[in-house]
C-alpha positions in Angstrom: 0.0 0.0 0.0 1.5 3.4 -1.0 0.5 6.8 0.1 -1.9 8.2 -2.5 -2.7 11.5 -3.8 -6.3 12.3 -3.1 -9.0 11.5 -5.5 -12.0 13.5 -4.2 -14.7 15.7 -5.5 -14.2 18.1 -2.6 -13.3 21.7 -3.8 -9.6 22.5 -3.7 -8.3 25.6 -2.0 -7.6 28.6 -4.3 -4.7 31.0 -4.4 -5.1 34.8 -4.3 -5.1 34.8 -8.1 -7.9 32.3 -8.3 -5.8 29.4 -9.5 -6.8 26.0 -8.0 -4.1 24.5 -5.8 -3.2 20.9 -6.1 -4.9 18.7 -3.5 -1.6 17.3 -2.1 -0.7 17.2 1.6 2.4 19.4 0.9 0.2 22.3 -0.3 -2.0 22.1 2.7 0.9 22.9 5.1 -0.1 26.6 4.9 -3.9 26.0 4.8 -5.5 26.2 8.3 -8.7 24.6 7.1 -6.8 21.6 5.7 -4.8 21.4 9.0 -8.0 21.2 11.0 -9.4 18.6 8.6 -6.3 16.6 9.0 -6.6 16.7 12.7 -10.2 15.5 12.6 -9.2 12.6 10.3 -6.3 11.7 12.6 -8.7 11.8 15.6 -11.4 9.7 13.9 -9.0 7.1 12.5 -7.1 6.8 15.8 -10.5 6.3 17.5 -11.1 3.3 15.2 -7.6 2.0 16.0 -8.3 2.4 19.7 -11.4 0.2 19.7 -9.7 -2.5 17.6 -6.6 -2.7 19.8 -8.8 -2.5 22.9 -10.0 -5.9 22.0 -6.5 -7.4 22.0 -6.4 -7.1 25.8 -9.8 -6.3 27.2 -10.7 -10.1 27.0 -7.7 -10.9 29.3 -9.5 -9.8 32.5 -12.5 -11.9 31.5 -10.5 -15.0 31.0 -11.5 -16.7 34.2 -15.1 -15.4 34.1 -15.7 -16.7 30.6 -14.1 -20.0 31.5 -16.4 -20.5 34.5 -19.4 -19.4 32.4 -18.7 -22.0 29.7 -17.0 -24.6 32.0 -14.0 -24.9 29.6 -10.3 -25.4 30.0 -7.5 -22.8 29.9 -6.1 -24.3 26.7 -9.4 -24.1 24.8 -10.2 -20.7 26.3 -6.8 -19.4 25.0 -8.2 -19.7 21.5 -10.7 -16.9 22.3 -7.6 -14.7 22.5 -5.5 -16.4 19.9 -8.0 -16.7 17.1 -8.5 -13.0 17.1 -4.8 -12.2 17.0 -4.1 -15.0 14.4 -6.7 -13.8 11.9 -5.9 -10.2 12.6 -2.2 -10.8 11.8 -3.0 -12.9 8.7 -5.4 -10.5 7.1 -3.6 -7.2 7.9 -1.3 -7.1 4.9 -3.8 -8.4 2.3 -6.3 -5.9 3.6 -4.0 -3.1 2.7 -3.7 -4.4 -0.9 -7.5 -4.7 -1.1 -7.9 -1.1 0.0 -5.5 0.0 -2.7 -7.9 -1.3 -5.3 -11.4 -0.7 -3.8 -10.7 2.5 -1.8 -9.4 3.1 1.7 -12.5 4.9 3.0 -14.8 2.1 1.8 -12.7 -0.7 3.3 -12.2 1.3 6.6 -15.9 1.8 7.0 -16.7 -1.8 6.1 -14.1 -2.9 8.7 -15.7 -0.8 11.4 -19.2 -2.0 10.5 -18.3 -5.6 10.5 -16.2 -5.2 13.7 -19.3 -3.7 15.5 -21.6 -6.6 14.2 -19.1 -9.3 15.2 -18.6 -7.6 18.6 -22.4 -7.9 19.2 -22.2 -11.6 18.2 -19.3 -12.2 20.7 -21.2 -10.5 23.5 -24.3 -12.6 22.9 -22.5 -15.9 22.1 -24.4 -18.9 23.6 -21.3 -21.2 23.7 -17.5 -21.0 23.6 -17.5 -22.4 20.1 -19.7 -19.6 18.8 -17.5 -17.1 20.7 -14.3 -18.4 19.1 -15.9 -18.3 15.6 -17.2 -14.7 16.2 -13.8 -13.7 17.5 -12.1 -15.0 14.3 -14.6 -13.0 12.2 -14.0 -10.0 14.4 -10.3 -10.3 13.6 -11.0 -10.1 9.9 -12.8 -6.8 10.2 -10.2 -5.5 12.6 -7.5 -6.2 10.0 -9.5 -4.2 7.4 -9.5 -1.2 9.7 -5.9 -0.9 10.8 -3.9 -0.4 7.5 -6.7 1.7 5.9 -6.9 4.0 9.0 -3.2 4.8 8.6 -3.5 5.2 4.8 -6.4 7.6 5.3 -4.3 9.7 7.7 -1.0 10.0 5.8 -2.2 11.9 2.7 -3.6 14.6 5.0 -0.2 15.5 6.3 2.9 16.9 4.6 6.0 14.6 4.8 7.5 16.6 7.7 4.5 16.0 9.9 3.8 12.3 9.0 6.2 10.8 11.7 4.3 12.8 14.4 0.9 11.5 13.0 2.2 8.0 13.0 3.4 8.4 16.5 0.0 9.6 17.6 -1.7 6.7 15.8 0.7 4.3 17.6 0.1 6.0 20.9 -3.6 5.3 20.6 -2.9 1.6 20.0 -0.6 1.4 23.0 -3.1 3.2 25.2 -6.0 1.0 24.1 -4.0 -2.2 24.8 -3.0 -1.0 28.3 -6.4 0.4 29.2 -8.3 -2.7 28.0 -8.1 -4.9 31.1 -9.2 -2.1 33.5 -12.2 -1.2 31.4 -13.0 -4.9 31.0 -13.0 -5.4 34.8 -15.4 -2.5 35.3 -17.8 -3.8 32.7 -17.7 -7.3 34.2 -18.2 -6.0 37.7 -21.2 -3.7 36.9 -22.7 -5.6 33.9 -21.5 -8.9 32.6 -18.6 -10.3 30.5 -20.6 -9.9 27.3 -20.3 -6.1 27.7 -16.6 -6.2 27.0 -17.7 -6.9 23.4 -21.0 -5.0 23.3 -19.3 -1.8 24.3 -17.7 -1.7 20.9 -21.0 -1.4 19.1 -21.9 2.2 19.8 -18.2 3.3 19.3 -18.2 1.6 15.8 -21.5 3.2 15.0 -20.2 6.7 15.9 -17.0 6.2 13.8 -19.2 5.0 10.9 -21.6 7.9 11.0 -18.8 10.6 11.3 -16.6 8.8 8.8 -19.2 8.8 6.1 -19.1 12.6 6.1 -15.5 13.4 7.1 -13.3 10.9 5.2 -12.2 11.4 1.6 -11.9 8.4 -0.7 -8.4 7.5 -2.0 -7.3 4.5 -4.0 -4.2 3.4 -5.8 -4.4 4.2 -9.5 -3.8 1.0 -11.6 -4.3 -1.4 -8.7 -5.5 -4.8 -10.0 -6.3 -8.2 -8.6 -6.1 -9.4 -5.0 -3.2 -10.5 -2.9 -2.1 -14.2 -3.3 -4.7 -16.3 -1.6 -2.3 -19.2 -0.9 0.2 -16.8 0.7 -2.6 -15.4 2.9 -3.5 -19.0 4.0 0.1 -19.8 4.7 0.6 -16.7 6.8 -2.3 -17.8 9.0 -1.6 -21.6 9.2 2.1 -21.3 10.2 1.5 -19.4 13.5 -1.7 -21.3 14.1 0.2 -24.6 14.0 2.9 -23.2 16.2 0.4 -22.0 18.7 -1.5 -25.3 18.7 1.7 -27.2 19.6 2.6 -24.7 22.4 -0.9 -24.6 23.9 -1.6 -28.3 23.8 1.9 -29.5 24.6 1.3 -29.8 28.4 -1.9 -31.7 28.0 -1.1 -33.9 25.0 2.5 -34.4 26.0 5.5 -32.7 24.3 6.5 -36.0 22.7 3.1 -36.8 21.4 2.6 -37.2 17.7 0.0 -34.4 17.5 2.3 -31.9 19.1 5.3 -32.9 17.0 3.1 -32.7 13.9 2.0 -29.2 14.8 5.5 -28.0 15.1 6.6 -29.8 11.9 3.8 -28.1 9.9 5.0 -24.7 11.0 8.7 -25.5 10.2 7.9 -27.1 6.8 5.5 -24.4 5.7 7.7 -21.4 6.6 10.1 -21.9 3.6 7.1 -22.6 1.4 5.6 -19.3 2.4 8.9 -17.5 1.6 9.1 -19.3 -1.8 5.5 -18.4 -2.6 5.9 -14.8 -1.6 9.0 -14.5 -3.9 7.3 -16.1 -6.9 3.6 -15.0 -6.7 2.4 -12.3 -9.1 0.8 -10.4 -6.3 2.5 -11.6 -3.1 0.8 -11.2 0.2 4.0 -9.6 1.7 6.7 -7.5 0.1 9.9 -9.3 1.2 12.1 -6.6 -0.3 11.3 -4.4 2.7 13.2 -6.8 4.9 16.4 -5.9 3.1 16.3 -2.7 5.2 18.3 -3.4 8.3 16.3 -1.2 10.7 12.9 -2.5 9.3 14.1 -6.1 9.7 15.3 -5.7 13.3 12.3 -3.6 14.4 9.9 -6.3 13.2 11.7 -9.1 15.0 11.8 -7.0 18.1 8.1 -6.3 17.7 7.4 -10.0 17.6 9.5 -10.8 20.7 8.3 -7.7 22.7 4.7 -8.4 21.7 5.0 -11.9 23.0 6.3 -10.7 26.3 3.9 -7.7 26.6 0.7 -9.7 25.9 1.8 -12.6 28.1 2.5 -10.3 31.0 -0.8 -8.4 30.8 -2.6 -11.8 30.9 -0.3 -13.1 33.7 -1.0 -10.1 35.9 -4.7 -10.6 36.1 -4.7 -14.4 36.3 -2.1 -14.2 39.2 -4.1 -11.6 41.2 -7.3 -13.7 40.9 -5.8 -17.2 41.5 -3.0 -16.5 44.0 -4.0 -13.4 45.9 -7.7 -14.1 45.3 -8.6 -10.6 44.2 -12.0 -10.0 42.6 -12.0 -9.0 38.9 -12.6 -5.4 39.8 -9.9 -5.2 42.5 -7.5 -6.9 40.2 -8.1 -4.3 37.6 -7.7 -1.5 40.1 -4.5 -3.1 41.3 -3.1 -3.0 37.8 -4.4 0.6 37.0 -0.9 2.2 37.4 0.1 0.2 34.3 -2.2 1.9 31.8 -2.0 5.3 33.5 1.8 5.3 33.1 1.5 4.0 29.6 -0.8 6.9 28.5 1.4 9.5 30.3 4.6 8.2 28.8 3.6 7.3 25.2 3.6 10.8 23.7 6.9 12.0 25.1 8.5 8.7 24.0 7.5 9.5 20.4 9.4 12.8 20.7 12.4 11.2 22.3 12.7 8.9 19.3 13.4 11.9 17.1 15.9 13.3 19.6 17.9 10.2 20.8 17.1 7.6 18.2 14.9 4.5 18.4 17.7 2.2 19.6 18.4 4.1 22.8 14.7 4.8 23.6 13.6 1.2 22.9 16.5 -0.4 24.8 15.7 1.8 27.8 12.1 0.6 27.8 13.1 -3.0 27.4 15.5 -2.8 30.4 12.7 -1.2 32.5 10.3 -4.0 31.4 12.8 -6.7 32.4 13.5 -5.1 35.8 9.8 -4.9 36.6 9.2 -8.6 35.7 12.4 -9.7 37.5 11.2 -7.9 40.7 7.9 -9.8 40.5 9.6 -13.1 39.9 11.9 -12.6 42.9 9.6 -11.2 45.5 6.0 -12.4 44.8 4.6 -14.6 47.5 1.2 -16.0 48.4 0.5 -12.9 50.6 -0.6 -9.7 49.0 2.0 -6.9 49.0 0.3 -4.4 46.7 1.8 -1.1 47.8 5.4 -2.3 48.4 5.8 -4.5 45.4 2.9 -4.6 42.9 2.4 -0.9 42.6 6.0 0.0 41.7 6.2 -3.0 39.3 3.0 -2.0 37.5 4.2 1.6 37.2 7.5 0.7 35.8 5.9 -1.8 33.4 3.5 0.9 32.2 6.4 3.3 31.6 8.2 0.6 29.6 5.1 0.0 27.5 4.5 3.7 26.9 8.1 3.9 25.7 8.3 0.8 23.5 4.9 0.4 21.7 4.8 3.8 20.0 8.6 3.6 19.4 8.1 0.4 17.4 5.4 2.1 15.3 7.6 5.0 14.5 10.8 3.0 13.9 9.1 0.6 11.6 8.4 3.4 9.1 11.4 5.7 9.6 13.8 3.9 7.2 11.2 3.5 4.4 10.2 5.9 1.6 6.9 7.6 2.2 5.1 5.4 -0.4 5.9 2.4 1.8 4.8 3.8 5.2 1.4 2.2 5.2 2.5 -1.3 4.2 5.5 -1.1 6.5 3.2 -0.3 9.4 0.8 -3.1 8.5 3.7 -5.6 8.5 4.9 -4.3 11.9 1.4 -4.6 13.4 1.1 -8.1 11.9 4.4 -9.1 13.7 3.2 -7.7 16.9 -0.1 -9.6 16.7 1.8 -12.8 16.0 3.8 -12.1 19.1 0.5 -11.8 21.0 -0.6 -15.2 19.7 2.7 -16.8 20.8 2.6 -14.9 24.2 -0.8 -16.2 25.1 0.1 -19.7 24.0 3.4 -19.6 26.0 1.5 -18.4 29.0 -0.9 -21.3 28.7 2.0 -23.7 28.4 4.0 -22.3 31.4 1.2 -21.6 33.8 -1.5 -24.0 32.6 -4.6 -24.3 34.7 -3.4 -23.2 38.2 -3.9 -25.8 40.9 -2.8 -25.2 44.5 -1.5 -21.8 45.5 2.1 -23.0 45.9 2.1 -24.7 42.5 0.5 -21.6 40.9 3.0 -19.3 42.6 6.0 -21.3 41.3 4.5 -21.3 37.8 4.0 -17.5 37.8 7.6 -17.0 39.1 8.8 -19.0 36.0 6.5 -17.0 33.8 7.7 -13.6 34.9 11.4 -14.7 34.6 10.7 -15.9 31.1 8.7 -12.9 29.9 11.1 -10.4 31.5 14.0 -12.1 29.7 12.1 -12.0 26.4 11.4 -8.3 26.9 15.2 -7.7 27.4 16.0 -9.8 24.4 13.8 -7.5 22.2 16.0 -4.6 23.2 19.1 -6.5 22.4 17.7 -7.4 19.0 16.9 -3.9 18.0 20.5 -2.8 18.7 22.2 -5.4 16.6 24.7 -3.8 14.2 24.4 -3.9 10.5 27.0 -6.1 8.8 26.7 -4.6 5.4 24.8 -1.6 4.0 21.6 -2.2 2.1 19.8 0.7 0.3 16.2 1.4 1.2 13.6 0.0 -1.3 12.5 2.4 -4.0 9.0 3.8 -3.7 6.3 1.7 -5.4 3.6 3.1 -7.5 
């Protein structure tokens, strides 16, 4: 997906001599009306991003409640989280290509409409099977929303202001992911778990109504066909097979034929996906972007940090409910310093990236994340110590998330030409969502279904050590030196 020039019937601003100005973002730099319009588009698109990323974590706090409601296991319930992230990640990149052909505004509004409808189906689901299916469909429409939202924003801003717009867009995603569990807990306490999905419906309706009037249609001139269907299937099957092996390993046995087969499918299909992507007429992913050193490292770091981040968010709420026996609401309030510090830190972190560089900023956040999880692994006991231990750990974790999540969004597009911003961001979000799938799967494998308090406590100690180490590893990855210089890819039409 490239950044388009606008194709809109809206009147263009005129110069003093009466000549019609070009409708490009560069001209609008001196146009106050256009700047206000750009701000409104950024706010509306970011609002859509907020509700989509809210659903990546809002379900975490309802994990135990939904399990008791449907009398199901942790392993099966993990698919309520994983199917959303899997489908989301798999459809993100093809969705951008579809929007190039059929129009970003249309695809964005279709995504918001479908997301609202599937949210309603999730909230009213009569069984865990229906819930899992609805979550998968919800992921499809979420994926239609994310790359198109960014593609609608970028043409509204001149090149000099695009990094700031991307940073704001990424900040909203980070804030939504951090706020999700607290909002979910309040809804469960004062309504029911179904409302963690139903709350999306009026938000989606508002975005749809305003978007019909505010957004201007853009599409890629000459875009033809659809992304390679086989590539899209492979990009979904590979992480699904890997997640299946991780989630079911403890119950099926790590040496069982089914677990080995799941891992084998992922290993065998990965080179097939690479081959298919290189040879397909319309590949689902542009592999030439990975020749850019920074882009390559940022996406690997996104995968690893996403794994640690989503696993820790889930671990926190499950720990508080199973070991310290907090209610859902008290658990959410206990974790409130996390999203508060994330929101406070995210915007300044985006500015620091431009001052100090993404490596220094991200590594700082990764170290803080690892220190917070290490403190929990060392000091957590069966007795509640919220003020002395949990509060500072949540605050430091929130600071680290506020630093790292928007930094990844900005750093993933920095080395690319403007025409590749949208597709680069879509790939980055896809890697982060794949990390979420693996993080939830790894949590289910390490912690399982908690039994006695002592057994559960030991499992959580291991989990915090592991996820803290992975968070630190992501910081090391992003700082790896380049062995040889590779030029950035040329802009695509």
